[in-house]
N, C-alpha and C positions, 0 to 999 in steps of 0.2 A: 615608519610600521613595528608593531608588534613582531616582539624576538623572547615572546614569551609561551606561545602554543608548536604544540605539538601535535602534527593531521597525522592520525592515523584510516587508512582508509582497506577498508576487509575486505576479502573478496574476490574474486576476478574476471574474468570476462577479455572480450574480444582489444578492449580499449585501450587494455593495461599497457602495452607495448608506448601505445604517446604520449601516454599520458608518462609513465618514466620520462621517455626522452622528454617531455616538454617542462616533466620537476627540472632533471636538471637544469636543463635549458636557459629556468632564470633561477639559478641556484636556488633551490630552495630545497633539494635534498636531503641538507639539515634538517629542515619540519617536516616535512613529508615520508610517513614509512606506508609499505604499500606487503601488508598481511600475504597476502594469497585467498586462498582460501582457509582455514583453519578450523577444527577442532572446537564442540559446543565449549570445549571446557574454554576454549581459549579468544574465545568470542565474549562473554557470561563478563570474562578476564577483560576485555576491552570495554563493554561495553561499563563496567561496575565500575572502574574507575577515571568514566570519560565526566568533565561537566558541559558540553554538549553536545548536542548529536541532529546529524544532518540527512533533509533529505532533497539531495537537490537531481530529482527528477525532474526536465523542463515540465512544461504543458501540450498535452498530447493529445486524440480527443480520445486517447485511451488511456495517461494514465490519469487525468480528467476523474473519470470516474472510476479507479479503480483504488481500492483500498490498498496498501502498500507493508509488504509484512514488517520493513524495518521499523516504521512509523509503527504500528503496534506492541514488535520487539523493546522500542526509545519507551515506552512508557510503561512498561511492566519492570526499565530497572529505573524508575521513577526519576526519566531526565529530560531536559527542557532541550525540544526543537526546532530549529527553522526549515522551513522550509518553501515552496508558491504557492500560492495565493489560488490552489487549486479547488472542486468540491468536496472532491471525494479526501482531501487528507483533514480541512475544518470537521468534516460530520462523523471523521475518526478522531483528533487529538482535539478539538473545539481549543480550548486557553493552556491545551499543554504545548501552542504552538507560536511561535511569531511568525506570520505572515508576510511575506515581501512578493510585490507585484509578477505574475510569469516569466522566466526568463531573466530577467534584467543580475546580475551576476552580481551588478558593481550592491545592487542594496538587500542582496543574499551574503555578500561580505560584512557586510557594512552590518546585518543584522547581527552577524554569528559577535561579533566586537561589541554589541552592543549588549548581551547578554554575556559575552567574556567579564564587562567590567560591571555586572551587579548579580549577583550570586545569591542574593533573598529571591531576587525573583527567577533566578533558573529554582531557586527551591519551591515556590510558589506553584512556578511552572510543571515541576516535575512530581510533587504530592499530587495536586489535581489530576495529573495523566495516567497516576499509580489506584488514585480513586477510580475511575473510571473506568481501568482497564479491567480493575476487581472486581467491580459494580457493574456500572449497564452495559459492556462489553461483554462483560461473561455469557459466559453458555448459562449458568440459570436466569436469565433473561434476555436471552436473544432464539433460545430455544422453542420462546412462547409462540411468537410472531411466525418465524420459522416453521415449525409443524401446524401449526393453526393453516398456514400456504397449502401444503402438500393435500392438509384436510381441504381446503375449495376447491383444489382441482381432485383428489378421487376421495372424496365422498365414502366411495363405498370399503374403501379399505377397511382391514379389520384392526391393524396394528401399526404405530407409528412407523417404525421399519420398513411394510410392508409398500404405505405413499412416500419413504423417502426413493425408496430406490424404484416406483416405477413413473418419481419424473426427473429422478436422473437416468436411468434407463433414457427415457422418452428422451431428450435431452443430447446424451450426448451421440444417439445414434443418426438426432439431426442437427445436429453440428459437424460429424463425418461426413455428410454429404453434400456434395455443391449443391443441391437442385436450391437452398435454403440462398436468399438472396441475401445483396451482402446493406442494407440497409441496418442491421446486427452494430453492434460495435466487433473492428474488425482489428488486426495488424494494420502497420503501413501499407504492407505490401500485398492489402485486398487478398491475401491469401482464403479464399471459399472454408480450407481447414481446419483453421482458427480462427475461434465467436471465442471472446475476454471478457465475461457475462461480470462483469460487475454485483451482487447481488445482496442489498444494504436489509434487505426485510421480504412482510410476506410481496406489500405491492410491490413488490418490485421481479421477484420469483414470478409473481404471478402471472405481471404484466409478457416478461419470455417469456413462459408454456405455453400465456395462448398463442401470443407470433408467430411459435412453434407452429399453434397447433390449429391456425390460421393458412401457415403455407403450407400447411400437408394433406387439407382443408379444397384450396386451394386450385391441387395440382391433381388432384383422384376426379 
C-alpha cells in the first residue's frame, strides 16, 4: 500500500465521530486528518495544495440528479476529480473527473491511486475542468437559458428580476405545502416539505414549474 499520501477530510457532519473511530481502528491516523469546518481561506489553501480531489457521494436518486458544490469548487481550482459514475457528476465535470462504478469503494480507491501515479493526466483533467467552469458553466453562458425559461413561463413579465422572483415564489410556495405529491425528487425520508430540485437548464426548470402548476390546477 501507499505511504506517500495524506488524506484531508474537510468539513463536519454527524458521521465524523464514527469515521474518526474507524480511522484509529484501521491504524490510519497518521495518514488521515479531519479538519472539521474551516474558514474560506483555509478551504482555498487545502484545495490549492491537493493533488486529487474526490466526491464520494454514493448513488441515490437524490445524488444522481444533484449538482455537488464540491465538484464545481474542485474544477475552479483546476483539480482532477474521482467520483462515482452518476448522471449529474458527468454532466458537471465531464472529462475533469475519473468515474467508477457507483458505490464500489475498491474501484474508487483504485482510481485515486491511478491518478496519483499519473501527474500528466491529472494536469490535463484539471485544465479541462478549469476551462469548463470559466467557460460553459459560467454565469455569462448559463444565464441565457435560465432567463429564457422564466420568460416562457411568465411571458408578460417586464423585467428579468420580476420573472425570476415569480417563479421562485411559486416554487417555494408549493414546495412548502404538504399537498404536492411525492413523485418529484424528495429526500430518502419522504419529507413532503423537502424537495430537492436539480435545475440544469431551461427545459428542467420549465418541466418542474409545469409539474407544480399542474398539481395546483388538479387540486382546485
